[in-house]
C-alpha positions in Angstrom: 15.1 36.2 -15.5 18.1 37.3 -13.3 15.6 38.1 -10.4 14.2 34.6 -10.8 17.6 33.0 -10.6 18.6 35.1 -7.6 15.3 34.1 -5.8 16.1 30.4 -6.5 19.6 30.8 -5.1 18.3 32.6 -2.0 15.6 29.9 -1.4 18.3 27.2 -1.7 20.6 28.9 0.8 17.7 29.4 3.3 16.8 25.7 2.9 20.3 24.5 3.5 20.9 26.9 6.4 17.5 25.8 8.0 18.5 22.1 7.8 22.0 23.0 9.3 20.2 24.6 12.2 19.1 21.2 13.3 21.8 19.3 15.1 21.3 15.7 16.4 24.9 15.3 17.6 25.2 12.9 20.5 21.4 12.2 20.3 19.4 9.1 19.6 16.6 9.1 17.0 13.9 6.5 17.4 12.0 5.0 14.5 8.6 3.8 15.9 7.5 0.7 14.0 4.1 -0.6 14.9 5.1 -4.2 14.0 7.0 -7.0 15.7 10.7 -7.5 15.1 11.7 -9.6 12.1 8.8 -8.6 9.8 8.9 -6.6 6.6 8.5 -3.2 8.2 11.1 -4.0 10.8 13.5 -5.2 8.1 12.9 -2.0 6.1 13.4 0.3 9.1 16.7 -1.4 10.0 17.8 -1.1 6.4 17.3 2.6 6.2 18.2 3.4 9.8 22.0 3.5 9.2 21.5 5.6 6.1 19.5 8.2 8.0 22.2 8.2 10.8 24.8 8.9 8.1 22.8 11.7 6.5 21.0 13.5 9.3 22.7 16.6 10.8 25.1 15.5 13.6 24.9 11.8 12.6 22.7 10.6 15.5 22.3 7.0 16.5 19.1 5.7 14.9 17.3 2.9 16.7 14.2 0.9 15.8 11.5 0.6 18.5 9.0 -2.2 17.8 5.7 -1.3 19.4 3.0 -4.0 19.2 0.4 -2.9 21.7 -2.9 -3.3 20.0 -1.2 -4.6 16.9 -0.6 -2.3 14.0 -3.7 0.0 14.5 -3.3 0.2 18.3 0.4 0.9 18.1 -0.2 3.6 15.5 -2.8 5.2 17.6 -0.3 5.1 20.5 2.4 6.9 18.6 0.1 9.9 17.9 -1.2 9.9 21.4 2.3 10.1 22.8 4.2 12.0 20.0 1.6 13.7 17.9 2.7 17.1 19.2 6.5 16.5 19.0 8.5 19.2 17.3 12.1 17.9 17.3 11.9 14.9 15.0 13.5 12.6 17.6 10.8 10.0 17.4 9.5 9.3 13.9 6.8 7.0 12.7 7.1 4.2 10.2 3.7 3.5 8.6 2.9 0.6 6.2 0.1 -0.8 4.1 -1.3 -2.5 7.2 -1.8 1.0 8.6 -3.0 2.6 5.4 -5.6 0.1 4.4 -7.7 0.1 7.6 -7.7 3.9 7.3 -9.1 3.7 3.7 -11.7 1.2 4.9 -12.7 3.5 7.8 -11.9 0.9 10.4 -13.6 2.1 13.7 -10.4 1.3 15.6 -8.4 3.9 13.7 -7.6 7.1 15.6 -4.8 8.5 13.5 -5.3 10.9 10.6 -2.9 11.2 7.7 -3.5 14.9 7.6 -1.6 15.0 10.8 1.5 13.4 9.3 4.3 14.8 7.2 6.0 12.2 4.9 9.7 12.5 4.5 10.5 9.2 2.7 8.6 6.4 1.1 9.4 3.0 -0.2 7.4 0.7 -2.4 7.3 -3.1 -2.9 5.4 -5.6 -4.9 3.7 -9.0 -4.6 3.8 -12.3 -6.4 0.9 -14.7 -6.7 1.7 -18.4 -6.9 -0.1 -21.7 -6.9 0.8 -25.3 -6.0 2.4 -27.2 -8.9 -0.1 -30.1 -8.5 -2.9 -27.8 -9.7 -1.6 -28.2 -13.2 -1.4 -24.4 -13.9 1.7 -23.3 -15.8 0.5 -20.0 -17.3 -2.3 -18.0 -15.8 -3.5 -16.7 -19.1 -3.2 -19.9 -21.2 -4.6 -22.0 -18.3 -7.1 -19.5 -17.0 -10.2 -21.6 -17.8 -8.7 -24.4 -15.7 -7.9 -22.0 -12.9 -11.3 -20.5 -13.0 -12.9 -24.0 -12.8 -10.8 -24.9 -9.8 -12.0 -24.5 -6.2 -9.3 -22.4 -4.7 -8.4 -21.8 -1.1 -6.6 -18.7 0.2 -5.4 -18.1 3.7 -6.0 -14.5 4.8 -5.1 -12.4 7.8 -8.1 -10.0 7.3 -10.2 -8.4 4.7 -9.0 -4.8 5.5 -5.3 -5.9 5.7 -3.0 -6.1 2.7 -5.0 -9.1 1.8 -7.8 -6.9 0.4 -5.6 -6.5 -2.7 -5.5 -10.2 -3.6 -9.1 -10.9 -2.5 -10.5 -8.1 -4.6 -8.3 -9.2 -7.5 -9.6 -12.8 -7.3 -13.1 -11.4 -7.3 -12.5 -9.3 -10.3 -11.1 -12.3 -12.2 -14.2 -14.3 -11.3 -12.2 -17.0 -9.5 -13.9 -19.4 -7.1 -11.9 -18.7 -4.0 -12.7 -19.8 -0.5 -11.0 -17.2 1.8 -10.0 -18.7 5.1 -9.5 -15.9 7.7 -7.3 -16.1 10.8 -3.8 -16.3 9.4 -1.3 -14.4 11.5 0.6 -12.8 8.6 1.8 -13.9 5.2 4.3 -16.3 6.8 1.3 -18.3 8.1 -0.3 -18.1 4.6 2.9 -19.5 3.1 3.0 -22.3 5.6 -0.6 -23.2 4.8 0.0 -23.6 1.1 3.2 -25.7 1.8 1.1 -28.1 3.9 -1.5 -28.3 1.2 -4.2 -26.6 3.3 -4.5 -23.8 0.7 -3.9 -23.7 -3.1 -3.2 -20.1 -3.9 -1.1 -17.5 -2.1 0.9 -14.3 -2.5 4.0 -13.0 -0.9 5.6 -9.6 -1.0 8.7 -9.3 -3.2 11.3 -9.7 -0.5 9.5 -12.7 1.0 8.9 -14.3 -2.4 12.6 -14.0 -3.4 13.7 -15.5 -0.1 11.2 -18.2 0.6 9.1 -19.0 -2.5 11.4 -18.6 -5.5 13.5 -21.6 -4.4 10.3 -23.7 -4.3 9.4 -22.5 -7.8 12.9 -23.4 -9.0 12.4 -26.9 -7.5 9.1 -27.3 -9.3 7.0 -27.3 -6.1 5.2 -24.0 -6.8 4.3 -22.0 -9.9 4.4 -18.1 -10.0 1.5 -16.8 -12.1 1.4 -13.1 -11.8 2.4 -10.0 -9.9 0.5 -7.0 -8.7 2.6 -4.8 -10.9 4.4 -1.6 -10.3 3.5 2.1 -11.0 5.0 3.4 -14.3 3.9 6.7 -15.7 0.6 6.8 -13.8 -0.3 3.2 -14.8 0.3 -0.2 -13.2 2.7 -2.1 -15.5 4.8 -5.2 -15.1 7.0 -5.4 -12.0 10.6 -4.7 -13.0 11.8 -7.4 -10.6 9.7 -10.0 -12.5 9.5 -8.9 -16.1 8.4 -12.3 -17.3 5.3 -12.4 -15.2 2.2 -10.5 -16.2 0.8 -7.9 -13.8 -2.8 -8.2 -12.5 -4.2 -5.4 -14.7 -2.6 -7.1 -17.7 -4.2 -10.5 -16.8 -7.5 -8.9 -16.1 -7.7 -7.3 -19.5 -6.7 -10.4 -21.4 -8.9 -12.9 -19.6 -12.0 -10.7 -19.3 -11.7 -8.8 -22.5 -12.4 -5.6 -20.6 -10.3 -2.5 -20.2 -8.9 -2.0 -16.7 -11.0 0.9 -15.8 -14.2 1.8 -13.9 -15.0 1.8 -10.2 -13.7 -1.7 -9.5 -10.3 -1.0 -11.2 -10.0 2.4 -9.4 -10.8 0.8 -6.1 -8.2 -2.0 -6.6 -5.6 0.6 -7.7 -6.2 2.6 -4.6 -5.6 -0.4 -2.5 -2.6 -1.3 -4.5 -1.0 2.1 -3.9 -1.8 1.9 -0.2 -0.5 -1.7 0.3 2.3 -1.9 -2.2 3.3 0.9 -4.6 4.1 3.3 -1.8 3.7 0.9 1.1 6.1 2.3 3.7 6.6 5.9 4.9 8.8 7.6 7.4 6.5 10.2 9.0 6.9 13.2 11.2 4.0 14.6 13.1 2.5 17.8 11.6 3.7 19.7 14.6 7.4 19.2 13.7 9.4 22.4 13.1 9.9 23.4 9.5 13.7 23.1 9.7 13.3 19.6 11.3 11.2 18.5 8.4 13.7 19.9 5.9 16.6 18.1 7.6 14.8 14.8 7.3 13.8 15.4 3.7 17.4 16.3 2.8 18.6 13.2 4.5 16.1 11.1 2.6 17.1 12.6 -0.7 20.7 11.7 0.1 19.8 8.1 0.7 18.7 7.5 -2.9 22.0 8.8 -4.1 23.9 6.5 -1.7 24.9 3.3 -3.5 25.6 1.5 -0.3 22.2 2.3 1.2 20.4 1.5 -2.0 22.1 -1.8 -2.3 20.7 -2.8 1.0 17.2 -1.5 0.2 17.2 -3.2 -3.2 18.2 -6.5 -1.6 15.6 -6.3 1.2 12.7 -4.9 -0.7 13.4 -5.5 -4.4 14.4 -2.8 -7.0 11.7 -0.2 -6.7 11.8 3.6 -6.8 12.1 5.4 -3.4 10.0 8.5 -3.1 11.6 11.7 -1.8 10.9 15.4 -2.2 7.9 17.2 -0.6 5.8 17.4 -3.8 6.3 13.8 -4.8 5.6 12.6 -1.3 2.4 14.5 -1.0 1.2 13.2 -4.3 2.1 9.6 -3.4 0.5 9.8 0.1 -2.7 11.1 -1.4 -2.9 8.0 -3.7 -2.1 5.7 -0.8 -4.7 7.1 1.7 -7.7 8.4 -0.3 -10.3 7.2 -2.7 -13.0 8.9 -4.7 -16.6 8.8 -3.4 -17.7 6.0 -5.8 -14.7 3.8 -4.9 -15.3 4.5 -1.2 -18.9 3.3 -1.5 -17.9 0.3 -3.6 -15.2 -0.8 -1.1 -17.5 -0.4 1.9 -20.2 -2.6 0.2 -17.6 -5.1 -1.0 -16.1 -5.4 2.4 -19.5 -6.2 3.9 -19.9 -9.1 1.6 -16.6 -10.8 2.5 
């Protein structure tokens, strides 16, 4: 027992001393974000940047670099082409659901591999589905027959984007939805429903709270469900919207079926990739061990920093942040891999959309 305690103490001392061997004093650390300024990933990066500056050894300046060459996929490919062999942790990568989902769908444009990334921090978010008030829907479960009998229109930015989550959900509920592609982000989708061009939409938690909730309060839109949030290995109600049912809850009530099987597993994989652990701070696999440890220690300090968490909760909603090597590896596996049956199902489903 004493030997075990001593071994733990020694390991802790080695861990701390390794992290202290990294010194970013007077240096600038860059967070490479493969999205334009002003979007969700950019907002997230700028929210956590000061917290990392405060907690990384030497308190470096942390700046956000928005790279949009080739959009999300092309900019992600570019990061690993230019920094895939870096060892010093001075240029880190910020991934997101729009990077995870094309990877799951085996998009031929993808050149990056998650096996070549080391996660050091992860954040989740949620999504809220809403409809126009003039549809006469006030409760998705009580009014489901009416919703199912309606010809719905949804504006999508692409079937292998985050929109795969709502589109598959609509299919599983048996809704008659005309998916109109070509939207340049959820902002465009929100504008379309405001103009009456579409009838059903979703927004991420932060966007919903900022842009849609005021419309719900005015009586112009009606929130009907959320995607949910991971709780104890299951997808339960989103803690930010406890009065709204989660999609799995709606599915079970209106279909009379348990939320299980290949379709449910496939949707859950997409949900983890796009929402539950949507955003990661990554180092390339080539990063030195003490560099990885320094970043992981800084990330762990963030969740214990009330000021940093206040900013994150305001920007993204109140969701758990993921830290610690074991937790990060587990969450990344859920967000970037599917079993063989789900993979086959998703490929076939994608080809029908």
